[in-house]
Backbone as CSV, one residue per row, in Angstrom:
resi,resn,N_x,N_y,N_z,CA_x,CA_y,CA_z,C_x,C_y,C_z
1,MET,0.968,-1.101,-0.424,-0.031,-0.194,0.173,0.790,1.311,-0.110
2,ASP,0.495,2.013,-0.767,1.052,3.586,-0.996,0.997,3.966,0.294
3,LEU,1.868,4.795,1.009,1.083,5.655,2.206,1.794,6.974,1.918
4,GLU,1.233,8.008,1.885,1.792,9.525,2.218,1.580,10.626,3.570
5,VAL,2.835,10.950,4.224,2.517,11.696,5.590,3.131,13.459,5.195
6,GLU,1.880,14.186,5.295,2.156,15.290,5.492,1.891,16.443,6.759
7,SER,2.860,17.329,6.597,2.372,18.185,7.711,1.931,20.018,7.324
8,LYS,1.041,20.677,7.845,0.976,21.613,7.328,0.794,22.277,8.676
9,ASN,1.855,23.796,8.302,2.257,24.651,10.037,2.501,24.436,10.926
10,ILE,3.170,23.022,10.791,4.151,22.575,11.723,4.969,21.389,11.207
11,ASP,5.816,21.197,11.613,7.383,20.366,11.377,6.448,18.891,11.654
12,MET,6.572,17.621,11.125,6.560,16.271,11.745,7.156,16.024,12.539
13,ALA,6.977,15.440,13.485,7.666,15.125,14.915,7.857,13.502,14.035
14,PRO,9.046,12.797,14.408,9.547,11.670,14.303,8.318,10.454,15.028
15,ARG,7.783,10.967,16.475,6.923,10.322,17.192,5.416,9.937,16.291
16,TRP,5.157,11.372,16.091,4.221,11.499,15.124,3.906,10.291,13.970
17,LYS,4.840,10.530,13.090,5.355,9.645,11.553,4.962,8.045,12.028
18,THR,5.613,7.593,13.175,6.078,6.708,13.512,4.639,5.689,14.146
19,GLU,3.653,7.031,14.842,2.325,6.985,15.044,1.349,6.595,14.046
20,ILE,1.546,7.027,13.051,0.678,6.981,11.568,0.972,5.697,11.207
21,GLU,2.319,5.366,10.703,3.037,4.469,10.293,2.171,3.021,10.998
22,THR,2.427,3.097,11.838,1.963,1.829,12.559,0.354,1.094,12.874
23,ARG,-0.140,2.881,12.751,-1.642,2.558,12.935,-2.140,2.128,11.515
24,MET,-1.360,2.517,10.622,-1.493,2.577,8.882,-2.032,0.542,8.545
25,ALA,-0.670,0.064,9.046,0.435,-1.118,9.043,-0.954,-1.959,9.829
26,ASP,-1.251,-1.543,10.520,-2.438,-2.178,11.321,-3.937,-2.288,10.549
27,LEU,-4.064,-1.136,9.957,-5.025,-0.849,9.044,-5.263,-1.463,8.097
28,HIS,-4.168,-1.808,7.489,-3.661,-2.612,6.092,-3.664,-3.930,6.421
29,GLU,-3.635,-4.560,7.944,-3.654,-6.183,7.862,-5.164,-6.325,8.251
30,ARG,-5.961,-5.535,8.634,-7.603,-5.947,8.841,-7.859,-5.672,7.306
31,TYR,-7.509,-5.171,6.763,-8.125,-4.579,5.616,-6.663,-4.447,3.952
32,THR,-6.849,-5.537,3.480,-5.714,-5.649,3.339,-5.984,-5.620,1.938
33,ASP,-7.220,-4.859,0.954,-7.653,-4.291,-0.199,-6.821,-3.146,-0.043
34,LEU,-6.713,-2.453,0.718,-6.385,-0.638,0.967,-4.743,-0.560,-0.475
35,ILE,-6.104,0.460,-1.295,-4.534,0.822,-1.891,-3.577,1.766,-1.634
36,HIS,-4.246,2.996,-1.010,-3.760,4.032,-0.765,-3.726,4.809,0.329
37,GLY,-2.795,5.822,1.197,-3.422,5.924,2.393,-2.403,7.619,2.352
38,ARG,-3.351,8.526,2.819,-2.602,9.857,2.916,-3.456,10.255,4.154
39,VAL,-2.079,10.933,5.332,-2.251,11.190,6.553,-1.746,12.830,6.480
40,THR,-2.682,13.861,6.902,-1.973,14.867,6.811,-2.230,15.475,7.736
41,LEU,-1.314,16.144,8.887,-1.776,16.891,10.108,-1.350,18.548,10.145
42,THR,-2.123,18.793,10.685,-2.189,20.325,10.692,-2.614,21.312,11.439
43,LYS,-2.130,22.263,11.996,-2.012,23.128,13.167,-2.329,24.276,12.905
44,ASN,-4.085,24.567,13.293,-4.749,25.292,12.797,-4.478,26.358,13.601
45,LEU,-3.895,28.002,12.821,-3.277,29.258,13.659,-4.211,29.895,13.875
46,HIS,-5.536,29.584,13.073,-6.341,30.760,13.375,-8.118,30.240,14.196
47,HIS,-7.728,29.227,14.614,-9.104,28.760,15.231,-9.975,29.612,16.413
48,LYS,-11.209,29.590,16.547,-11.498,30.903,16.564,-11.842,30.607,18.647
49,LYS,-11.829,29.136,18.715,-12.470,28.492,20.083,-11.033,28.564,20.906
50,LEU,-10.040,27.743,20.310,-8.914,27.207,21.317,-7.420,27.611,20.072
51,ASP,-6.227,27.847,20.685,-5.247,28.125,20.487,-4.499,27.089,19.565
52,ASN,-4.016,26.770,19.066,-2.856,25.825,18.256,-3.786,24.565,18.213
53,VAL,-4.902,24.397,18.001,-5.532,23.015,17.489,-4.739,22.357,16.571
54,ALA,-4.887,20.909,16.604,-4.342,19.872,15.912,-5.191,18.889,15.376
55,GLU,-5.025,18.824,14.143,-6.013,17.855,12.746,-5.326,17.179,12.525
56,ALA,-6.359,16.167,12.572,-5.635,15.081,11.585,-6.425,14.345,10.672
57,LEU,-6.145,14.671,9.095,-6.758,14.213,8.263,-6.667,13.017,7.704
58,ILE,-7.597,11.947,7.401,-6.675,10.415,7.109,-8.050,10.197,5.896
59,LEU,-7.045,9.364,4.915,-8.050,9.464,3.447,-7.357,7.996,3.347
60,VAL,-8.397,7.122,2.375,-8.091,5.877,2.289,-8.624,5.449,0.813
61,THR,-7.921,5.062,0.124,-8.535,4.416,-1.268,-8.840,3.006,-0.980
62,LEU,-9.958,2.222,-1.587,-10.350,1.295,-1.354,-10.225,0.748,-3.275
63,PRO,-10.488,-0.296,-3.762,-10.403,-0.538,-5.491,-11.746,-0.138,-5.630
64,GLY,-12.013,0.051,-7.028,-13.525,0.388,-7.237,-14.025,1.914,-7.117
65,ARG,-12.904,2.872,-6.530,-12.563,4.244,-6.522,-13.616,4.528,-5.182
66,HIS,-13.429,3.733,-4.112,-14.269,4.023,-3.387,-13.175,4.806,-2.013
67,THR,-13.454,5.879,-1.790,-12.515,6.614,-0.642,-13.538,6.371,0.407
68,MET,-12.583,6.280,1.922,-12.970,6.560,3.262,-12.028,7.664,3.701
69,THR,-12.620,8.731,4.437,-12.010,9.902,4.867,-12.548,10.095,6.596
70,ALA,-10.994,10.648,7.187,-11.537,10.724,8.799,-11.344,12.319,9.646
71,ARG,-11.836,13.487,9.585,-10.911,14.555,10.313,-10.896,14.672,11.165
72,LYS,-10.110,14.600,12.118,-10.485,14.833,13.775,-9.439,16.045,14.417
73,GLU,-10.077,16.925,15.038,-8.863,17.930,16.014,-8.916,17.460,17.409
74,ASP,-8.240,17.849,17.798,-7.730,17.574,19.284,-7.226,18.314,20.063
75,LYS,-6.959,18.279,21.073,-5.929,19.302,21.586,-4.339,18.836,21.181
76,THR,-4.194,17.828,21.005,-2.622,17.250,20.778,-2.741,16.765,19.733
77,PHE,-1.651,16.307,18.910,-1.316,15.414,17.539,-2.001,13.997,17.595
78,GLU,-1.092,13.689,19.025,-1.493,12.006,19.219,-2.566,11.375,19.503
79,GLU,-3.861,12.498,19.920,-5.224,12.562,20.279,-5.855,12.373,18.607
80,ALA,-5.578,13.586,18.040,-6.448,13.911,16.942,-5.755,12.521,16.096
81,ILE,-4.977,11.916,15.980,-4.633,10.441,15.229,-5.053,9.601,15.493
82,ARG,-5.230,9.191,16.782,-5.828,8.391,16.852,-7.615,8.453,17.028
83,ALA,-7.991,9.557,17.145,-9.050,9.704,16.984,-9.666,9.258,15.306
84,ALA,-8.658,9.958,14.796,-9.034,9.727,13.016,-8.909,8.394,12.679
85,PHE,-8.155,7.999,13.296,-7.589,6.089,12.672,-8.895,5.740,13.500
86,ASP,-9.500,5.693,14.774,-10.500,4.955,15.174,-11.762,5.294,14.031
87,ALA,-11.729,6.953,13.651,-13.160,6.766,12.820,-13.151,6.283,11.448
88,VAL,-11.842,6.149,10.629,-11.882,5.803,9.266,-11.808,4.148,9.292
89,ALA,-11.517,3.685,11.057,-11.322,2.242,10.863,-13.595,2.045,10.871
90,ILE,-13.770,2.477,11.741,-15.115,2.241,11.730,-15.889,2.680,10.516
91,GLU,-15.607,3.571,9.353,-16.191,3.594,8.115,-15.886,1.838,7.803
92,LEU,-14.411,2.307,7.427,-14.188,0.711,6.799,-14.966,-0.030,7.200
93,ARG,-14.835,-0.761,8.278,-15.775,-1.468,9.055,-17.678,-1.754,8.426
94,LYS,-18.143,-0.484,8.409,-19.440,-0.456,7.825,-19.331,-0.325,6.034
95,HIS,-18.467,0.342,5.510,-18.442,-0.574,3.902,-18.271,-1.685,4.543
96,ARG,-17.374,-2.958,4.602,-17.500,-4.128,4.584,-18.718,-4.829,5.191
97,GLU,-19.322,-4.344,5.672,-20.603,-4.871,6.326,-21.847,-4.663,5.182
98,LYS,-21.353,-3.670,4.657,-22.648,-2.970,3.822,-22.225,-3.671,2.590
99,ARG,-21.256,-4.364,1.938,-21.144,-4.903,0.717,-21.368,-6.514,1.176
100,GLY,-20.943,-6.582,2.230,-21.422,-8.369,2.356,-22.738,-8.693,2.564
101,ARG,-23.556,-7.280,3.064,-25.164,-7.416,2.993,-25.556,-7.498,1.451
102,THR,-25.231,-7.175,0.338,-25.105,-6.676,-0.680,-25.991,-8.511,-1.491
103,GLU,-27.139,-8.554,-1.526,-27.848,-9.577,-2.137,-27.765,-9.775,-4.092
104,VAL,-27.301,-10.658,-4.488,-27.520,-10.782,-5.685,-29.189,-11.263,-6.204
105,ARG,-29.882,-10.679,-7.022,-31.075,-11.191,-7.437,-31.047,-11.701,-8.290
106,THR,-32.037,-12.690,-8.391,-31.621,-14.010,-9.733,-33.405,-13.777,-10.089
107,ALA,-33.264,-13.853,-11.395,-34.800,-14.081,-11.505,-35.210,-14.991,-11.325
108,PRO,-37.089,-15.282,-11.009,-37.156,-16.336,-10.027,-37.451,-17.593,-11.329
109,ILE,-37.239,-18.699,-10.978,-37.915,-20.086,-11.866,-39.393,-20.345,-12.442
110,PRO,-39.405,-19.503,-13.592,-41.324,-19.361,-13.684,-42.035,-21.006,-12.946
111,SER,-42.585,-20.971,-12.211,-43.175,-22.340,-11.660,-44.483,-22.831,-12.385
112,LEU,-45.544,-21.968,-12.813,-46.483,-22.931,-13.227,-46.036,-22.805,-14.963
113,ARG,-47.619,-22.975,-15.225,-47.226,-23.149,-16.783,-48.671,-22.622,-17.282
114,GLY,-48.793,-22.989,-18.835,-50.311,-22.527,-19.421,-50.065,-22.260,-20.957
115,VAL,-51.068,-21.654,-21.184,-51.062,-21.399,-23.085,-51.781,-19.871,-22.827
116,ILE,-51.183,-18.870,-24.317,-51.892,-17.927,-24.377,-53.478,-18.231,-24.910
117,CYS,-54.438,-17.603,-24.708,-55.490,-17.485,-24.733,-55.932,-16.370,-25.288
118,LYS,-55.607,-15.445,-24.767,-56.372,-14.186,-25.809,-55.514,-13.137,-25.760
119,LEU,-55.030,-12.247,-27.017,-54.300,-11.304,-26.740,-54.674,-10.277,-27.448
120,PHE,-54.075,-9.327,-26.876,-54.922,-7.649,-27.217,-53.630,-7.145,-27.732
121,PRO,-52.725,-7.071,-28.832,-51.265,-6.594,-29.366,-51.368,-5.179,-29.393
122,ILE,-52.186,-4.224,-29.682,-52.546,-2.746,-29.354,-52.157,-2.655,-28.522
123,GLU,-53.172,-2.816,-27.201,-52.771,-2.321,-25.858,-51.729,-3.013,-25.237
124,GLY,-51.018,-4.130,-25.844,-49.859,-4.735,-25.344,-50.021,-5.356,-23.510
125,TYR,-51.383,-6.681,-23.898,-51.418,-7.192,-22.942,-52.246,-8.363,-23.081
126,GLY,-52.173,-9.684,-22.799,-52.964,-10.761,-22.894,-53.369,-11.516,-21.579
127,PHE,-53.700,-12.410,-22.081,-54.159,-13.581,-20.623,-53.483,-15.045,-21.405
128,ILE,-53.323,-15.473,-20.174,-52.920,-17.304,-20.019,-53.963,-18.062,-19.126
129,LEU,-54.085,-19.101,-20.116,-55.128,-20.367,-19.480,-53.939,-21.409,-18.483
130,LYS,-54.076,-21.135,-17.484,-52.891,-21.510,-16.871,-53.325,-23.257,-16.696
131,GLU,-52.639,-24.208,-16.660,-52.595,-25.726,-15.993,-53.659,-26.022,-14.915
132,GLY,-55.012,-26.654,-15.334,-55.771,-26.533,-14.241,-56.987,-25.869,-13.879
133,GLY,-56.938,-24.600,-15.118,-57.858,-23.898,-15.348,-57.414,-22.423,-14.446
134,GLY,-58.155,-21.611,-14.876,-58.294,-20.295,-14.784,-57.421,-19.357,-15.192
135,GLU,-57.594,-18.190,-15.827,-57.334,-16.964,-16.681,-56.020,-16.185,-16.052
136,VAL,-54.955,-16.411,-16.439,-54.073,-15.084,-16.079,-53.600,-13.559,-16.631
137,TYR,-54.003,-12.825,-16.515,-53.750,-11.840,-16.927,-51.797,-11.576,-16.752
138,PHE,-51.507,-10.935,-18.588,-49.998,-10.201,-18.322,-49.558,-9.405,-19.412
139,HIS,-49.402,-8.438,-18.827,-48.665,-7.773,-19.945,-47.414,-7.340,-20.688
140,LYS,-46.913,-7.289,-21.682,-46.291,-7.003,-22.674,-44.485,-7.236,-21.686
141,HIS,-44.373,-6.310,-20.623,-43.805,-5.495,-19.942,-42.832,-6.833,-19.461
142,ALA,-43.688,-7.752,-19.117,-43.372,-9.446,-18.367,-42.531,-9.940,-18.793
143,LEU,-42.966,-10.360,-20.593,-42.573,-10.944,-21.147,-41.309,-10.804,-21.100
144,GLN,-40.127,-12.271,-20.908,-38.541,-12.235,-20.670,-38.302,-13.197,-21.784
145,GLY,-37.592,-13.180,-22.735,-37.039,-14.084,-23.918,-37.856,-14.665,-25.188
146,LEU,-38.582,-13.752,-25.009,-39.982,-13.991,-26.227,-40.526,-11.775,-26.336
147,THR,-40.782,-12.069,-27.605,-41.756,-10.380,-27.851,-43.068,-11.138,-27.898
148,PHE,-43.866,-9.846,-27.968,-45.445,-10.022,-27.910,-45.694,-9.876,-29.200
149,GLY,-44.645,-10.298,-30.450,-45.239,-10.333,-31.397,-45.108,-12.032,-32.069
150,GLU,-44.024,-13.192,-30.897,-43.767,-14.273,-30.977,-44.952,-14.939,-30.713
151,LEU,-45.727,-13.968,-29.947,-47.491,-14.734,-28.818,-47.797,-14.980,-30.245
152,ASP,-48.918,-15.888,-29.965,-49.760,-16.649,-30.543,-50.721,-17.394,-29.492
153,ASN,-52.027,-17.504,-30.049,-53.018,-18.189,-29.064,-52.637,-19.423,-29.597
154,GLY,-52.579,-20.411,-28.228,-51.827,-22.045,-27.713,-50.673,-21.768,-28.176
155,THR,-49.807,-20.261,-27.783,-48.381,-20.453,-27.179,-47.943,-21.175,-26.232
156,ASP,-47.331,-22.125,-25.550,-47.093,-22.676,-24.518,-46.436,-21.499,-24.087
157,VAL,-46.396,-21.272,-22.206,-45.382,-20.592,-21.532,-45.019,-21.133,-20.152
158,ALA,-44.391,-20.378,-19.661,-43.913,-21.397,-18.299,-44.198,-19.287,-17.717
159,PHE,-44.644,-19.307,-16.080,-44.861,-18.039,-15.948,-45.055,-17.457,-14.172
160,ASN,-44.659,-16.871,-13.579,-44.916,-16.567,-12.242,-46.152,-15.759,-12.092
161,MET,-46.783,-15.783,-10.959,-48.009,-14.936,-10.729,-48.192,-14.506,-9.187
162,GLU,-48.744,-13.368,-9.164,-48.867,-12.775,-7.708,-50.267,-11.713,-8.291
163,GLU,-51.289,-11.853,-7.144,-51.963,-11.483,-6.818,-52.380,-9.982,-7.239
164,GLY,-52.799,-9.789,-8.203,-53.069,-8.172,-8.775,-54.492,-7.232,-8.406
165,GLU,-54.557,-6.143,-8.559,-55.785,-5.625,-8.123,-56.769,-6.430,-8.461
166,LYS,-57.017,-6.518,-9.755,-57.938,-7.458,-10.203,-57.840,-8.684,-10.664
167,GLY,-57.089,-9.521,-9.742,-57.113,-10.798,-10.044,-56.042,-11.150,-10.084
168,PRO,-55.625,-12.506,-10.682,-54.202,-12.919,-10.346,-53.148,-12.431,-11.817
169,GLN,-52.486,-12.340,-11.656,-51.520,-11.119,-12.626,-49.833,-12.032,-12.668
170,ALA,-49.091,-11.947,-13.922,-48.292,-12.825,-14.210,-46.630,-12.074,-14.327
171,THR,-46.192,-12.218,-13.014,-44.876,-10.976,-13.113,-43.892,-11.631,-14.040
172,THR,-43.568,-12.433,-14.920,-43.164,-12.842,-15.580,-43.355,-13.887,-16.448
173,VAL,-43.475,-13.918,-17.897,-43.401,-14.904,-19.189,-42.320,-15.609,-19.732
174,HIS,-42.465,-16.642,-20.030,-40.880,-16.991,-20.727,-41.750,-18.234,-21.639
175,PRO,-40.624,-18.404,-22.113,-41.107,-19.436,-23.175,-41.028,-20.921,-22.474
176,ALA,-41.939,-21.672,-22.519,-42.023,-22.795,-21.837,-41.151,-23.996,-22.330
177,ALA,-40.613,-25.064,-21.792,-40.066,-26.016,-21.870,-40.355,-27.115,-21.615
178,PHE,-42.183,-27.504,-22.343,-42.321,-28.749,-21.976,-41.865,-29.639,-22.705
179,PRO,-41.829,-30.820,-21.762,-41.015,-32.181,-22.373,-41.984,-32.726,-23.289
180,GLY,-41.320,-33.495,-24.516,-42.115,-34.486,-25.131,-42.751,-33.479,-26.219
């Protein structure tokens, strides 16, 4: 991992640089895909409340252009460095947890079968006569793997269904792979 350490309005003390390098190494051990890190220490000469406020800014870059930052101010640089590293560690943990929860959605496998029984091409909808009886409404946007123009009365289809406002409605309609 590439690490840049800089200071503004103050000379970098060796103990601060050592602290930064140690904490960044610990962070990189837990998050091995860190690409780049930059730490800037700034002595704020014009702070309104306190004189000589110490500020630590940490920026780390992950693959996919993800960047985490933390900026903390404190009375000493040691305290600011610790607080900023703790904050960026929390951000990295949250990022990992969020990425870990990402669900990959796949189209459900059609469970019902039927045949097209009514088509209304101008309006873009039709009805399926499902196996076992009963008609199910479908809209052209529910078609997957076939177009509305390819449909005829009697076309075998597989579909998923849910209850709509006016009765059963197909959520997806696929070409059927009837055996035989």
